[in-house]
C-alpha positions as CSV (number, residue, x, y, z in Angstrom):
1,M,0.0,0.0,0.0
2,R,2.7,2.5,1.0
3,N,4.7,1.7,-2.1
4,Q,1.8,2.4,-4.5
5,E,0.9,5.5,-2.6
6,L,4.5,6.8,-2.8
7,M,4.6,5.9,-6.5
8,H,1.3,7.8,-7.1
9,D,2.6,10.9,-5.3
10,F,5.9,10.8,-7.1
11,K,4.2,10.5,-10.5
12,Q,2.0,13.5,-9.6
13,H,5.0,15.6,-8.7
14,L,6.8,14.5,-11.8
15,A,3.9,15.4,-14.1
16,H,3.5,18.8,-12.3
17,A,7.3,19.5,-12.7
18,F,7.1,18.8,-16.4
19,E,4.0,20.9,-16.9
20,Q,5.7,23.8,-15.1
21,G,9.0,23.3,-16.9
22,D,10.5,22.9,-13.4
23,Y,12.1,19.4,-13.6
24,R,15.7,19.5,-12.3
25,T,16.8,16.2,-10.8
26,R,15.2,12.9,-9.8
27,E,16.8,13.3,-6.3
28,E,15.2,16.7,-5.9
29,L,11.8,15.4,-7.0
30,I,12.0,12.4,-4.6
31,N,12.9,14.7,-1.7
32,K,10.1,17.1,-2.5
33,T,7.6,14.1,-2.6
34,L,8.9,12.8,0.7
35,Q,8.5,16.2,2.4
36,S,5.3,17.5,0.9
37,C,2.9,14.6,0.7
38,R,0.6,13.3,3.5
39,P,0.3,9.5,3.3
40,K,-1.6,7.2,5.5
41,Y,0.4,5.6,8.4
42,D,1.8,2.4,7.1
43,V,1.8,0.3,10.3
44,S,-0.4,-2.5,11.6
45,F,-2.9,-1.9,14.4
46,D,-1.2,-4.6,16.6
47,Y,2.3,-3.1,16.1
48,A,1.0,0.4,16.7
49,L,-0.8,-0.7,19.8
50,R,2.3,-2.4,21.3
51,M,4.4,0.8,20.6
52,M,1.8,3.0,22.2
53,Y,1.6,0.8,25.3
54,V,5.4,1.1,25.6
55,M,5.4,4.9,25.1
56,I,2.1,6.0,26.8
57,R,1.2,3.4,29.4
58,D,4.7,2.5,30.4
59,G,6.1,6.0,29.9
60,K,9.2,4.7,28.1
61,P,11.0,6.4,25.2
62,C,10.4,5.3,21.7
63,P,12.3,2.0,21.1
64,A,12.8,2.6,17.4
65,R,16.4,3.1,16.4
66,R,16.1,5.1,13.2
67,K,15.4,8.8,13.4
68,N,12.6,8.7,10.8
69,K,10.8,5.9,12.7
70,Q,11.2,7.7,16.0
71,E,9.7,10.8,14.5
72,M,6.8,8.8,13.1
73,W,6.1,7.1,16.4
74,K,6.3,10.4,18.3
75,E,3.8,11.9,15.8
76,I,1.4,8.9,16.2
77,R,1.8,9.1,20.0
78,A,0.8,12.8,19.9
79,H,-2.3,12.0,17.8
80,V,-3.2,9.1,20.2
81,V,-2.9,11.2,23.3
82,R,-5.0,14.0,21.8
83,T,-7.6,11.5,20.6
84,Q,-7.8,9.9,24.1
85,K,-8.4,13.2,25.7
86,R,-10.9,14.4,23.2
87,R,-12.9,11.2,23.1
88,N,-12.2,9.9,26.5
89,C,-11.3,6.5,25.2
90,T,-8.8,3.7,25.7
91,I,-5.3,3.6,24.1
92,A,-6.6,0.8,21.7
93,E,-9.6,2.8,20.6
94,A,-7.5,5.9,20.1
95,V,-4.9,3.9,18.1
96,A,-7.6,2.5,15.9
97,S,-9.1,5.9,15.3
98,V,-5.7,7.5,14.5
99,L,-4.7,4.8,12.0
100,A,-8.1,5.0,10.3
101,E,-8.6,8.7,10.2
102,Q,-5.3,10.5,10.5
103,K,-2.6,11.1,7.8
104,A,1.1,11.4,8.5
105,S,2.7,14.8,8.2
106,R,5.1,13.4,5.6
107,Y,6.7,10.1,4.4
108,F,8.9,8.7,7.1
109,L,11.4,7.3,4.6
110,S,15.0,8.1,3.8
111,Y,15.8,9.2,0.2
112,K,17.6,5.9,-0.3
113,Q,14.5,3.9,0.7
114,A,12.2,6.0,-1.4
115,S,14.5,5.8,-4.4
116,K,14.6,2.0,-4.2
117,I,10.8,1.8,-3.8
118,I,10.2,4.1,-6.8
119,Y,12.7,2.2,-9.0
120,H,11.3,-1.2,-8.0
121,E,7.7,-0.1,-8.6
122,A,8.5,1.3,-12.0
123,H,10.5,-1.8,-12.9
124,V,7.8,-4.2,-11.8
125,R,5.1,-2.4,-13.7
126,R,7.2,-2.1,-16.8
127,N,7.8,-5.9,-16.8
128,H,4.1,-6.7,-16.2
129,R,2.7,-4.7,-19.1
130,A,2.7,-7.5,-21.6
């Protein structure tokens, strides 16, 4: 799901860049896509719930190692806490609501990851056109 969403957003940015005569480099276009698009959170409910129990219930810091993932989990945590207060609900109900209704502020991927995904998606689609 995330890969198709990223590819769709990249293609929109690419088309817009060509229409405006503003295409410079693929790297610049990928970075612009990563920073300006608002995708859905690409995590399972079970995993998100476990992470929120660690961060909210247990009060421990985010266990993710990569900076992008730490930022993503902190953002989800903020949404969950806000939803809990607003709706007076459990962590599980708030997590379900956030994953279903909220969008991320950006893609939490590195340029390298995004570049690989875009290349792979374009290559797979090109080979399946027959």
